[in-house]
Structures are given as C-alpha cells and as structure tokens.
C-alpha positions in Angstrom: 91.3 94.9 91.6 93.4 98.9 91.7 97.0 99.3 90.4 98.2 100.3 94.2 100.8 102.5 92.5 98.7 104.8 91.2 97.3 107.7 93.5 94.1 109.4 93.9 94.9 113.0 94.5 90.8 113.9 94.8 89.6 116.6 92.8 92.1 119.4 93.6 94.3 119.1 91.0 94.4 120.5 87.6 93.8 117.8 84.4 97.5 118.8 83.7 99.2 118.3 87.2 97.5 115.3 87.0 99.0 114.0 83.7 102.4 115.1 84.7 101.9 113.3 88.6 100.4 110.5 86.0 103.2 110.8 83.6 106.3 110.8 86.0 104.7 107.9 88.5 104.5 105.7 85.0 107.6 106.6 83.5 109.1 105.5 86.8 108.0 102.4 87.1 108.2 101.3 83.4 110.8 99.0 81.8 108.8 98.7 78.1 111.3 99.3 75.9 108.4 100.5 73.2 106.1 101.7 75.6 103.2 103.7 73.9 102.1 105.4 77.4 102.2 109.5 75.8 105.7 111.0 76.6 107.1 107.8 78.9 110.2 106.9 77.2 111.0 111.1 76.6 110.6 111.6 80.8 112.8 108.1 80.9 115.4 109.9 78.8 114.7 112.6 80.3 115.5 110.9 84.6 118.6 109.1 82.2 120.2 112.7 81.4 119.6 113.9 85.2 121.6 111.4 86.2 124.5 112.3 84.2 124.7 115.8 83.4 127.3 117.8 84.5 125.6 121.2 83.9 122.6 120.4 86.2 120.0 122.1 87.2 121.9 124.7 89.3 123.8 125.7 86.2 120.6 125.8 84.7 120.5 122.8 82.3 117.2 123.1 80.6 116.2 119.2 80.5 117.1 119.0 84.2 115.3 121.7 84.9 111.8 120.2 83.5 112.6 116.6 85.1 113.2 118.1 89.1 110.0 119.7 88.0 108.0 116.8 87.6 110.3 115.2 90.0 108.9 117.0 92.7 105.5 117.8 91.0 104.8 114.1 92.4 107.4 114.3 95.8 104.6 117.4 96.5 101.4 115.1 96.1 102.6 111.2 96.8 100.8 109.6 99.6 102.9 106.5 99.3 104.9 105.3 101.9 108.7 105.9 101.7 109.6 102.7 100.9 106.8 101.7 98.6 107.1 104.5 95.9 109.7 104.3 93.8 109.1 107.7 92.3 113.2 108.5 91.0 114.4 111.1 94.5 110.7 110.9 96.0 112.2 110.3 99.5 114.8 112.6 99.1 112.1 115.4 98.0 110.2 114.4 100.7 112.7 115.2 103.3 113.4 118.5 101.9 110.0 119.7 102.0 109.4 118.9 105.1 112.6 120.6 106.6 111.4 124.0 104.4 108.3 123.5 106.1 110.0 123.0 109.9 111.8 125.9 108.5 109.1 128.1 108.4 107.6 127.7 110.9 110.4 128.3 113.2 110.5 131.5 111.5 107.0 132.2 111.9 106.9 131.6 115.7 110.2 133.5 115.7 108.5 136.6 114.4 105.5 136.6 117.0 107.6 135.4 120.0 110.4 138.6 119.1 108.3 141.2 118.0 109.3 144.2 118.3 
C-alpha cells in the first residue's frame, strides 16, 4: 500500500527538487532518533534551529534561509489538504502564496483596466 504522506508530483520536477521535497517531508514526519534517511537528522536540526534562532532568515541566518527554502519548495508543490500535511509551516506558506497570487492578478487586471 502506498504511503499517504508521499506525494506524486508527476514528471514536472527535477530529480534534485524531488529529493529536496522528499527530504523535508520525511524529516517533518520522522521521529526516529537514529534515522538513516539521507540528511534527515540535519534537516530536523535545521527546523529546530529555525524555531529558536534570534537572527532569522530576515536577518540573514544561513541556516534559517536554508530551511525556509526547503519549506517554501514543499509548500509550493504540496497537494495535500491543509489538515493532512504536517510539514512545518506548510499551511501558512500556502496562504502567503495564495495571497501573493491574488495580489499579482489584481495588479494585472488594474494595468489592463487603467491603461493610459
């Protein structure tokens, strides 16, 4: 039986992108202390770091930037309903992306309507 947490993204993503998404998904669900999944422990440590970092990605923390990039990549391609996905910040990142998309569409419509 297929793992319901593993998503099929079709053939549109590169192998590297698929690996990164698989890694952040795995690390978000994994609770094994001595996990052998490549880089799982590293990503779990980055997620914990992000929670406690005083500098943050806005301040230029390279570790925070790295984990945020993985989380945004996941959220961009996540097809699970919000209540099913347990990847850190997925729901919030999907909401931000949706708002940004709406604002871009409004901007495009205004440009068309108010051309001078």
